[in-house]
N, C-alpha and C positions, 0 to 999 in steps of 0.2 A: 408414469414418470417417477423416477426415484427422487425422493425429497429428503433432505437432511435437516435435522434440528426442528421438526415440526411438532414433536410430542408435547413440548412444554410451552404453552401460551402464557406469557408473563402475567401473573395475576395482579402485578402492580399496576397494570393498565386498567384495572377495574376497581370500583368502590361499591360497597354494598348499599342497597336501597331497600326500603320497606315495601311490602305488598301494596300499601296505600299509594305508593308513587307509581304504580304500574300504568296509570293513565296520564302521567306527567306529559305536558306538551313538549314536543321535540323543539330544541333550541333553534334549529335552522331547518325548516321544512323542505328546503330545496337541495338537500344533500341526502346521501344514502344513510340508512339507519337499520338497526335491529328491531326498531319499534315502528310500526306502520303509522303513517299519517295520511290525511286526505289527498295529498298531492302525489303519493306513490301509486304508480300503475304497473309496476313490474316487481316480481318476487323471485329471488334466487334461492334455491334450496341446496344447502351444502351438507355434507356428512358431518357428524358430530366429532370434532377434534378438540373441542374447546371447553364449553361451559358445563360445570358439574350440576347435578340435579338439585342440590340444596342451595344453590346460589342464584339469587336474582341480582344480576350485575349490570352496572352501567359503565360503558367504555369511556375512559377519560384519557385521551392521548397526552403523553407527557413530552413528546418530541417537539423541539422548537421549530421543526419543519412544518408543523401544522398549527395554524393560528388558533387563538383562544375561542374562536367561534365554530370550532369543529363540531359536528353533530353529536348529539347524545346517541348512545347505542345501547339497546336493551335486548336481553335474551327473550325469545318467544315465550309468552305467557300461556302455557298450555297445561292440560291436566297432567297429573303426576305420571300417568302412563306414557306420555309422549315428551316429557322433558328431556333436554340433552343430558345424557348420563353415560359414564364410562361403561356401565353394565347393560345399557340398552343399545344394542348395536343398530336398531332400526330408527333411532331418533335422529333428527336433523336440526340444523340451524337455518333460520330464514333471514335474508338481508333484503330490504326493500329499497327500490331505486326508481328512477324515472326513465322510461323507455326512450323518449326523445333525446334526453341529455346523453345517455349512454351511446346511442347510435350516432350522435353527432361527433363524439370525441374518439370513437374507436371503429376502425374499419371492420374488425372482427365482429363486433356486436351489431354493426350496421348491416353486414351481410346476414348475420344470424336472424335479425329481427325484421328485415325488410325484403328478403329475396324470395319469399314464398315458401320457405321451409316451415315445418310444422311449428317451430318455436315462434315464428312471426305472428301467429294467431293465439299464442298462449300467454297467460298472465303469470304463470309459474314456470321457471326454467331450472332444471337440475344441473348443477355444476359438480361433477364427481371429483374426488381425489385432491381437492384443494381445501386447506383449512380455512375456516371463516376469517380469522384475523388477517391473513395474507390477502385473501380475496377482497376483504373490506378496504384494506389499504390501497389496493389497485383501483377499486371503484372510486374511492375518495380522490385518487390521483386524477381520474378522468374529470372530476368536478373542479379540483383546485390547482392542478398541475404541480402539486407538492407531494414528495414521496420521502418519508423518513427512512434512511438507509444506514445500516451499521454492520459491524462484523458478524453479528448473529443472523441477520436476515437477508444480506445482499444476494446470496446465492439463490435463495428461493424467489426473491423479488425478480431477479434476472430471468430465471427459468419461466416464471408465469407471465412476465411481460413478453417474453419470446413466444409463449403459447398463444397469447392474446394479441400478437402483432403490434405491441406498443413499443415502437422504436425509441420514443422519447424516454420512456422508463428505462430501457436498456442502456441508453446513453448516460443517464444519471449513474447507473451501476458501473459503467466503464470509467467514468470520471472518479468514482469512489475508489476503484481498483488502482487507478493511477496515483492516487494520493496515499495509498497504503504505505506505512513505514516498513522498512526492510525486515524487521522482526516478524511482523504479521504476514508479510508475503512469504517469508521463509517457512513459516508454519503451514501456510496454505499449500505451498508447492509439494510438501512432503506428507500431506494429509491423505488418508486413504480415499477420500471423496474428491480428490483434485480433478479426476477425469470424468466427473459427472456430466460435463458438457464440453464438447470440443471447442466451442467458441470461448467459453470461460478459460479453458486450459490455455488456449492461444493468447488470451489477454494476460494471464499470469506469466507465460513464457516471455512475452514482449517486455513486461516490466523487469523480469529477471535479466534479460539481455541488456536493457537500458542501464542496469546497475550491476553489470557483470563483475566488476572488481570486488563487490561485496561477496558474491558467491564464489569467487576464486580465492578468497582468503583460505589459508591452510587449514583452519579448523572447520571449514564448511565444505570445501570443494569435494571431499570424499563422498558426500551424500548425493551429489549429482549423478544422474544416470548418464550414459554415454551420449544420448541425444541432447540432453541439456548442456553438457560440456561443449559439444561441438557447436551448438547454436551460439554460445557465448564466444567461442574462439573465432568464429566467422566474422563477428561484429568488428567494425572499425572504431567503435566507441569505447573500447576498454581503456581506462585511464591508468594503465600500469606499464612499466617497462617490459619489453619482450622477455627478458631473462626471468623476470618475476612470474610472468605467465607460464613460462616453461617449468619453473619450480613448482607452481601450483599443479601443473599436469603430472609432474613426477609424484606429487603427493596423492593425486587421484589414482595413479597406477599402483602405488603402494597399497592403497586401501582396497581397490577393486580387482587388481590382478596380482594376487599374492603369488610369490615365487614366479615372477614373470618370465616367460620363455619367448625370446625374440622371434623365433620361427613360428611357434604355435600361436602366439598373439600378434603376429605380423599385421593382420588385417586391422585390428583395433588400434595398434600403434600408428599405422599409416593414417588411419582416419583422424586421429588426434593431431599428429605432428605436421600433417600437410597444411594445417591452418595456423601454425606458428611461424612467424616471420623471422626465421633464423638469419637471413642476410642483413637484417637491420640491427643485429647484435654486434657487440665489439668482438674483435679477434680473441681477446683474452677470455671473454665469456664463453665463446665457442670452444676454445681449446682447453679450458680448465674446468668447465662445468658441464657443457652440453655433450661433447664427445666422450668424456670419461663416464658418462651415465650408461653408455652401451645399449641404449634403447632407441636411439634415433636412426631411422633408415639412412644408409650410406649416401644415397643420391641427394638427400636433403643437406647432409653435411658438406658434400662436394659443391653443391650449389652455393651454399653460404660462403665457403672458402674462396670460390671463384669470384663471387661478387665483392668480397672484401679485398681481394688482390687486384681488382680492376683499377687501373689508373684513374685518378679523380678528374683528369682533363679529358677523359673519354666518357661523356655522360651517356646514360641509357637512352635508348630510343623510346618514343611514346608507345610503340607497339609492345615493348618489353613490359611496361607497367600494365597494359591492358591484358596481356596474356598470362601474367603471373602475379597473383594477388600478394604473394609473399614479399614482393619488391616494393609494395606500396606502404608507406608509413600509415599507421593508424592516425585518426584525426587528432589534431593538436587541441589541447584544452589548457586554460589558464591554471587549472588545478591538476596537480600531480599526486595521485594517491600512493601511499606506501603500504603494500599488503602486509598483514601481520601486526601493524601498528593500530592504535586505538582511535584513529580519526580516518574517516573515509568519505568520499564524495557521494552526495545524493542528488536527486533531481527535484527541483522545486517546480511544481505544476501550477502554482498560483501566480508566479512572477516569471515572465519569459526570460529576462536578462539577469535573473538572480543566480548568484554562485553560492552553493550550499554544501556544508559538511555536517556529518553526524559524529558525535562523540559518545559512544557507550562506555560508561564508567563501571567496569566490572568490580566485583568484590568491594562494593561501596562501603559496607560497614567496617571492613578491615582498615581502610585508609581515612576514616572519618576524622581522625585527629591531625591529619596532615594537609598541607597545601598540595594539591594534585595538579600536575601540568601535563597537557596533551603533547603528542608529537607535533612537529611542525608540518605545515602544508603551504602550498603555493596558490595564491589567487591574485588576480589583477597585477601580476608582476612583483608582488611582495611576498615575503615569508611571514606567516602568522602562526600563532599558537594560542591555546586557551588555558586559563587557570580556573581551578575550582576549589572551593573551601567547603568540604562536606560537613564540617563541624562548626561552621560559622567563622567569622573573622572580626577584627576589632570594630569596624564600622557597622557591620551587620551581624551581631553576635548570635542572634536567634534565627538567622536565615542561611539558606544555602546560596552562596554567591558564586557568580561566574564572571570572568573577565576575558576580554579579547586583547591580545598584544600584537602590535606590529613589530616584528623582531628587527632590532638594529643590525646593520651590517657595517662594521667599522671601516672596512676598506672601501666602502662605497658611500662616502659622505657627499651626498648631492641632494638636490631638491626633488629627485625622484621619490624620496621618502615622504614628502609633504603631501598629504592626501586629505580631502574631504570625503568622509565615508558615512553612508547611511546603512544601517543593518538592524537585525533583531535576533535575539536568542529565542529558542523554543524549548520548553521542557515537555518531553513527550509523555503522554499518558499511554502506557503500554497495554491497558485493558480497553480503552475507548479513545481512539485517536481524536475524536471530536472534542474531547475534554483537555487536549493539550493546551498549554499556556504559552502565550507569546509576550515577549518583553522588548519593545522597540527602543532603539537608541534615540537620542536627540537627532534632528536632521543635521546632516553635514558635520559629523563629529570630526574634529581636526586631529589627525595623527601626525606628530613631528618628532624631532629628536629630543625635545623637552618633555613631551607627554606622548607616550606611545602605548598607553594602556587605558582601556575604558571598560567599565563593568558595573554590576549592581547586585543587590540581593534579589533572588528570584522567588523564593518560596520559604515560608516558615518551616523550620526543621521538624516540628511536631506534625505538620501536615505532610511533609515529604516522607517521613518515616511511618506514616499510616499506610500499611501495605494494602489495605482494602481500597484505597483511592486510585492505585495504579501507577503512581509516579516512581515508586520503587518496587521493582518486580524481579524476583530471583536474584536479589542483592545487586541489582543493576539499575543505574539511572542513565537516561539517554538525553543528552543536550544537543540541540542542533543550532548551527550558526547559518544565517542567511544574509549575505551581503548584497544589498540592492543596488548600491552605487559606490564607486570608489574613483574619485576624480583627482588626477595629479594637478597640483598647483605650480605655476611658474614662480621661480625665485626672483 
């Protein structure tokens, strides 16, 4: 099995102990360990991927997913000729466990240990091609149902959970993928190892489709391959106007079909444009933008013009919608994303009814002395925008502040604007999403014509500008807004 990122086992997970501690009592005898105790009746032998010969180490998990009573783990105390060493290719690591516990929690090991195979009568079982740290985490998962997952290990955790038929472990990885921020998903999709697993690739593509408008932005769409582009175009969940989707496709063609020849590239063009819903565009968009591009097949243009010229009092038949997807409007959403602008819709997996947007503030250091305002966006029937103060403001001089504004519409003076709103900002940690910070509003913040702005300081500037922490990465800060509830009040 091809495995990525296995050569470096984070030494921060270990702390040194003296030889005098080699007989130290294991903190919890009922869990797996690198140090054998009287309760262990099963030994797993793994190839040396991990512990250097001059280190007697004790594994101390730092992840909050594992409680403070996690077992102590020690390298096998053997003679120098058999210690784990990068130069000793025959050395192995041993992990000790409990046969009954392992068999109870895993169908794979139950079959291995109880079905009469030779392993069922052995006290030592060889597990090839798996590094000890990953295998230990999987064993510990069988004992505790807890599995620390992050960007560095989730691929390997998923692959080995699949190998050992641990569907619960795979499900935790699926949930992690669904929570990935778009920047991380973008990097994964175009990584050389993206296709290491068909199931993982499909999970990535599903998330790409759910956030199609992000990948259709002009600066990104060119990197998509044809299959990716078509998968997004087929979706009814794209939160963009059809003409903007068409412009994104033109950008893709510009990048991937240089000096496009309509006849020579006819197959590719048809594959793309058959999924764009031209009949739903305005006549002006068709006549001034689409047709003059000279890349759209004539039969699709004719279909669009015929639909637009159809009298409104002659509605389409139900069969027309069933037989032609291009006549079906894409699903309506409260949020309308504007491609090319700096605010775009994202999916919030933690709250089902949450409406969320992400605001990547590029060239952050350049605008640090200015008040920075996002583009407007629509949610819950209102127009919103965000403000940011990259260099601090009067009330929060030493902090990066963000505000949410409900934009007033002068010609619509009504009680529709009076809203009780509950929301929170998130400051994304671009190196480790689990370290992202959340800043909740007070419950039921009242937005009205007298007070239409609410916000606060999010993080100290010195902390934000520490690039090792991950909140400022490539001169970009990402702020997310999640509106949980927005209730209109009667006047």
